[in-house]
PyMOL CGO cylinders between C-alpha atoms (Angstrom):
from pymol import cmd
from pymol.cgo import CYLINDER

trace = [
    CYLINDER, 24.07, 208.69, 26.55, 23.36, 207.92, 30.83, 0.3, 1, 1, 1, 1, 1, 1,
    CYLINDER, 23.36, 207.92, 30.83, 25.97, 207.90, 32.80, 0.3, 1, 1, 1, 1, 1, 1,
    CYLINDER, 25.97, 207.90, 32.80, 26.59, 207.37, 36.42, 0.3, 1, 1, 1, 1, 1, 1,
    CYLINDER, 26.59, 207.37, 36.42, 29.32, 209.20, 38.84, 0.3, 1, 1, 1, 1, 1, 1,
    CYLINDER, 29.32, 209.20, 38.84, 30.82, 208.09, 42.17, 0.3, 1, 1, 1, 1, 1, 1,
    CYLINDER, 30.82, 208.09, 42.17, 31.31, 211.10, 44.20, 0.3, 1, 1, 1, 1, 1, 1,
    CYLINDER, 31.31, 211.10, 44.20, 34.05, 211.97, 46.33, 0.3, 1, 1, 1, 1, 1, 1,
    CYLINDER, 34.05, 211.97, 46.33, 34.79, 214.09, 49.28, 0.3, 1, 1, 1, 1, 1, 1,
    CYLINDER, 34.79, 214.09, 49.28, 30.92, 215.60, 49.36, 0.3, 1, 1, 1, 1, 1, 1,
    CYLINDER, 30.92, 215.60, 49.36, 28.09, 215.00, 51.21, 0.3, 1, 1, 1, 1, 1, 1,
    CYLINDER, 28.09, 215.00, 51.21, 26.10, 213.44, 47.73, 0.3, 1, 1, 1, 1, 1, 1,
    CYLINDER, 26.10, 213.44, 47.73, 27.19, 210.01, 47.09, 0.3, 1, 1, 1, 1, 1, 1,
    CYLINDER, 27.19, 210.01, 47.09, 26.22, 209.31, 43.13, 0.3, 1, 1, 1, 1, 1, 1,
    CYLINDER, 26.22, 209.31, 43.13, 25.21, 212.02, 40.11, 0.3, 1, 1, 1, 1, 1, 1,
    CYLINDER, 25.21, 212.02, 40.11, 23.60, 210.18, 37.51, 0.3, 1, 1, 1, 1, 1, 1,
    CYLINDER, 23.60, 210.18, 37.51, 22.89, 212.15, 34.00, 0.3, 1, 1, 1, 1, 1, 1,
    CYLINDER, 22.89, 212.15, 34.00, 23.06, 212.15, 30.62, 0.3, 1, 1, 1, 1, 1, 1,
    CYLINDER, 23.06, 212.15, 30.62, 24.28, 213.60, 27.33, 0.3, 1, 1, 1, 1, 1, 1,
    CYLINDER, 24.28, 213.60, 27.33, 22.84, 213.32, 24.17, 0.3, 1, 1, 1, 1, 1, 1,
    CYLINDER, 22.84, 213.32, 24.17, 25.00, 215.70, 21.19, 0.3, 1, 1, 1, 1, 1, 1,
    CYLINDER, 25.00, 215.70, 21.19, 26.61, 217.40, 23.85, 0.3, 1, 1, 1, 1, 1, 1,
    CYLINDER, 26.61, 217.40, 23.85, 23.61, 218.31, 25.68, 0.3, 1, 1, 1, 1, 1, 1,
    CYLINDER, 23.61, 218.31, 25.68, 23.40, 218.04, 29.70, 0.3, 1, 1, 1, 1, 1, 1,
    CYLINDER, 23.40, 218.04, 29.70, 20.16, 216.56, 30.23, 0.3, 1, 1, 1, 1, 1, 1,
    CYLINDER, 20.16, 216.56, 30.23, 18.40, 214.32, 33.46, 0.3, 1, 1, 1, 1, 1, 1,
    CYLINDER, 18.40, 214.32, 33.46, 20.76, 215.42, 36.32, 0.3, 1, 1, 1, 1, 1, 1,
    CYLINDER, 20.76, 215.42, 36.32, 20.24, 213.97, 39.49, 0.3, 1, 1, 1, 1, 1, 1,
    CYLINDER, 20.24, 213.97, 39.49, 22.06, 214.21, 42.80, 0.3, 1, 1, 1, 1, 1, 1,
    CYLINDER, 22.06, 214.21, 42.80, 21.65, 210.72, 45.11, 0.3, 1, 1, 1, 1, 1, 1,
    CYLINDER, 21.65, 210.72, 45.11, 21.93, 212.50, 48.93, 0.3, 1, 1, 1, 1, 1, 1,
    CYLINDER, 21.93, 212.50, 48.93, 23.50, 215.73, 50.05, 0.3, 1, 1, 1, 1, 1, 1,
    CYLINDER, 23.50, 215.73, 50.05, 21.65, 218.88, 50.56, 0.3, 1, 1, 1, 1, 1, 1,
    CYLINDER, 21.65, 218.88, 50.56, 18.37, 218.49, 48.16, 0.3, 1, 1, 1, 1, 1, 1,
    CYLINDER, 18.37, 218.49, 48.16, 17.15, 221.09, 47.25, 0.3, 1, 1, 1, 1, 1, 1,
    CYLINDER, 17.15, 221.09, 47.25, 20.31, 223.32, 46.31, 0.3, 1, 1, 1, 1, 1, 1,
    CYLINDER, 20.31, 223.32, 46.31, 21.01, 219.88, 44.22, 0.3, 1, 1, 1, 1, 1, 1,
    CYLINDER, 21.01, 219.88, 44.22, 17.77, 219.75, 42.81, 0.3, 1, 1, 1, 1, 1, 1,
    CYLINDER, 17.77, 219.75, 42.81, 18.17, 223.50, 41.93, 0.3, 1, 1, 1, 1, 1, 1,
    CYLINDER, 18.17, 223.50, 41.93, 21.70, 223.26, 40.03, 0.3, 1, 1, 1, 1, 1, 1,
    CYLINDER, 21.70, 223.26, 40.03, 19.71, 220.28, 38.49, 0.3, 1, 1, 1, 1, 1, 1,
    CYLINDER, 19.71, 220.28, 38.49, 17.05, 221.95, 36.53, 0.3, 1, 1, 1, 1, 1, 1,
    CYLINDER, 17.05, 221.95, 36.53, 19.67, 225.29, 36.43, 0.3, 1, 1, 1, 1, 1, 1,
    CYLINDER, 19.67, 225.29, 36.43, 22.13, 223.01, 34.40, 0.3, 1, 1, 1, 1, 1, 1,
    CYLINDER, 22.13, 223.01, 34.40, 18.92, 220.87, 32.28, 0.3, 1, 1, 1, 1, 1, 1,
    CYLINDER, 18.92, 220.87, 32.28, 19.41, 221.64, 28.37, 0.3, 1, 1, 1, 1, 1, 1,
    CYLINDER, 19.41, 221.64, 28.37, 23.14, 223.44, 28.56, 0.3, 1, 1, 1, 1, 1, 1,
    CYLINDER, 23.14, 223.44, 28.56, 25.86, 222.16, 26.95, 0.3, 1, 1, 1, 1, 1, 1,
    CYLINDER, 25.86, 222.16, 26.95, 27.83, 220.24, 28.99, 0.3, 1, 1, 1, 1, 1, 1,
    CYLINDER, 27.83, 220.24, 28.99, 31.24, 222.26, 28.11, 0.3, 1, 1, 1, 1, 1, 1,
    CYLINDER, 31.24, 222.26, 28.11, 29.84, 225.11, 29.49, 0.3, 1, 1, 1, 1, 1, 1,
    CYLINDER, 29.84, 225.11, 29.49, 28.18, 223.70, 33.03, 0.3, 1, 1, 1, 1, 1, 1,
    CYLINDER, 28.18, 223.70, 33.03, 31.91, 222.18, 33.37, 0.3, 1, 1, 1, 1, 1, 1,
    CYLINDER, 31.91, 222.18, 33.37, 33.30, 225.88, 32.31, 0.3, 1, 1, 1, 1, 1, 1,
    CYLINDER, 33.30, 225.88, 32.31, 31.27, 227.25, 35.53, 0.3, 1, 1, 1, 1, 1, 1,
    CYLINDER, 31.27, 227.25, 35.53, 31.28, 224.74, 37.88, 0.3, 1, 1, 1, 1, 1, 1,
    CYLINDER, 31.28, 224.74, 37.88, 34.72, 223.15, 37.85, 0.3, 1, 1, 1, 1, 1, 1,
    CYLINDER, 34.72, 223.15, 37.85, 36.22, 224.39, 40.81, 0.3, 1, 1, 1, 1, 1, 1,
    CYLINDER, 36.22, 224.39, 40.81, 33.86, 225.19, 43.09, 0.3, 1, 1, 1, 1, 1, 1,
    CYLINDER, 33.86, 225.19, 43.09, 34.36, 224.49, 46.51, 0.3, 1, 1, 1, 1, 1, 1,
    CYLINDER, 34.36, 224.49, 46.51, 32.09, 223.73, 49.59, 0.3, 1, 1, 1, 1, 1, 1,
    CYLINDER, 32.09, 223.73, 49.59, 33.24, 224.65, 53.12, 0.3, 1, 1, 1, 1, 1, 1,
    CYLINDER, 33.24, 224.65, 53.12, 36.47, 224.46, 52.98, 0.3, 1, 1, 1, 1, 1, 1,
    CYLINDER, 36.47, 224.46, 52.98, 36.65, 221.12, 51.18, 0.3, 1, 1, 1, 1, 1, 1,
    CYLINDER, 36.65, 221.12, 51.18, 38.76, 221.11, 48.21, 0.3, 1, 1, 1, 1, 1, 1,
    CYLINDER, 38.76, 221.11, 48.21, 35.69, 220.15, 46.12, 0.3, 1, 1, 1, 1, 1, 1,
    CYLINDER, 35.69, 220.15, 46.12, 31.85, 220.44, 46.19, 0.3, 1, 1, 1, 1, 1, 1,
    CYLINDER, 31.85, 220.44, 46.19, 28.58, 218.88, 44.91, 0.3, 1, 1, 1, 1, 1, 1,
    CYLINDER, 28.58, 218.88, 44.91, 29.29, 221.15, 41.87, 0.3, 1, 1, 1, 1, 1, 1,
    CYLINDER, 29.29, 221.15, 41.87, 32.19, 220.43, 41.48, 0.3, 1, 1, 1, 1, 1, 1,
    CYLINDER, 32.19, 220.43, 41.48, 32.24, 217.01, 41.23, 0.3, 1, 1, 1, 1, 1, 1,
    CYLINDER, 32.24, 217.01, 41.23, 29.34, 217.36, 38.29, 0.3, 1, 1, 1, 1, 1, 1,
    CYLINDER, 29.34, 217.36, 38.29, 31.77, 219.77, 36.38, 0.3, 1, 1, 1, 1, 1, 1,
    CYLINDER, 31.77, 219.77, 36.38, 34.26, 215.87, 36.77, 0.3, 1, 1, 1, 1, 1, 1,
    CYLINDER, 34.26, 215.87, 36.77, 31.42, 213.50, 36.34, 0.3, 1, 1, 1, 1, 1, 1,
    CYLINDER, 31.42, 213.50, 36.34, 30.85, 215.57, 33.00, 0.3, 1, 1, 1, 1, 1, 1,
    CYLINDER, 30.85, 215.57, 33.00, 34.49, 215.79, 31.88, 0.3, 1, 1, 1, 1, 1, 1,
    CYLINDER, 34.49, 215.79, 31.88, 35.01, 212.23, 32.87, 0.3, 1, 1, 1, 1, 1, 1,
    CYLINDER, 35.01, 212.23, 32.87, 32.20, 211.10, 30.80, 0.3, 1, 1, 1, 1, 1, 1,
    CYLINDER, 32.20, 211.10, 30.80, 33.39, 213.42, 27.80, 0.3, 1, 1, 1, 1, 1, 1,
    CYLINDER, 33.39, 213.42, 27.80, 36.80, 211.70, 27.79, 0.3, 1, 1, 1, 1, 1, 1,
    CYLINDER, 36.80, 211.70, 27.79, 34.78, 208.20, 27.53, 0.3, 1, 1, 1, 1, 1, 1,
    CYLINDER, 34.78, 208.20, 27.53, 32.97, 208.99, 24.82, 0.3, 1, 1, 1, 1, 1, 1,
    CYLINDER, 32.97, 208.99, 24.82, 36.56, 210.02, 22.70, 0.3, 1, 1, 1, 1, 1, 1,
]
cmd.load_cgo(trace, "trace")
């Protein structure tokens, strides 16, 4: 299933991704530091959502309480909660 998440407190504006059978794919960030965000997207491609959330949750950026990776973890949590 495809999801879109509006980020908050980061340079990126939104994240789109797919979850199929608990596996993350097609991750794309709009805005932000594109080189870093494309790298993150490639690293998490094909990973279980639980593992991605566990690894990225709580990462901060530049003194902010959140980051683009943390926002991805929050987006995954919102998407998996909505599937229940």
